[in-house]
C-alpha positions as CSV (number, residue, x, y, z in Angstrom):
1,M,0.0,3.9,-17.5
2,A,-1.3,2.8,-14.1
3,A,-2.8,4.7,-11.8
4,T,-1.4,5.2,-8.2
5,L,-2.7,5.9,-5.1
6,E,-1.5,10.0,-3.8
7,A,-0.3,10.8,-0.1
8,V,-2.6,12.1,2.0
9,P,-1.7,13.8,5.0
10,S,-2.4,11.5,8.0
11,T,-4.8,13.4,10.9
12,K,-3.7,10.5,13.8
13,T,-0.5,11.2,16.2
14,D,2.3,9.3,16.0
15,E,1.0,6.9,18.7
16,E,-2.1,6.4,16.9
17,K,0.2,5.5,13.7
18,T,2.3,3.2,15.6
19,E,-1.0,0.8,16.8
20,I,-2.4,0.4,14.0
21,T,-3.5,-2.5,12.5
22,E,-3.2,-4.8,9.2
23,A,-7.0,-4.1,8.6
24,D,-6.7,-0.5,9.7
25,A,-4.1,0.0,6.6
26,A,-6.3,-2.0,4.6
27,R,-9.5,-0.3,4.7
28,E,-7.2,2.7,4.9
29,L,-6.1,2.0,1.5
30,V,-9.7,0.7,0.2
31,R,-11.0,4.3,1.2
32,M,-8.4,6.3,0.2
33,A,-8.4,4.1,-3.3
34,K,-12.0,4.9,-3.6
35,E,-11.8,8.6,-3.2
36,Q,-9.5,9.2,-5.7
37,G,-11.3,7.0,-8.1
38,L,-9.0,3.8,-8.3
39,S,-10.4,0.8,-9.4
40,L,-9.7,-2.0,-6.5
41,T,-9.2,-4.6,-8.6
42,G,-8.1,-5.0,-12.6
43,P,-5.0,-4.1,-14.6
44,D,-4.6,-0.7,-12.9
45,G,-6.3,-1.1,-9.5
46,L,-5.3,-1.4,-6.5
47,L,-5.1,-5.0,-5.5
48,K,-2.4,-5.7,-8.3
49,Q,-0.4,-2.6,-7.4
50,L,-0.2,-3.9,-3.6
51,T,0.9,-7.6,-4.9
52,K,3.5,-6.4,-7.3
53,T,4.8,-3.9,-4.3
54,V,4.8,-7.0,-1.8
55,I,6.1,-8.8,-4.1
56,E,9.2,-6.3,-5.3
57,T,9.6,-6.0,-1.4
58,A,10.4,-9.0,-0.2
59,L,12.4,-9.9,-3.4
60,D,14.7,-7.0,-2.7
61,E,14.9,-7.9,1.1
62,E,15.8,-11.5,-0.4
63,I,18.6,-10.5,-2.6
64,T,20.3,-8.0,-0.5
65,E,20.0,-10.5,2.3
66,H,21.4,-12.7,0.3
67,L,24.2,-10.6,-1.2
68,G,25.3,-9.0,2.5
């Protein structure tokens, strides 16, 4: 079974959370993965998990839009 990132409580305020950039989000994901011993690449790595999540989310949105 693939390892997944566990939720980590944020220390940022709500205002700081809304101003996060894509690069900040990526850095945070990489930091969390390393902290939890999750590989960045490979069959169970972070990159594969992110790719899978993005594709599934896009397909879900597309089918929802198509079906109404």
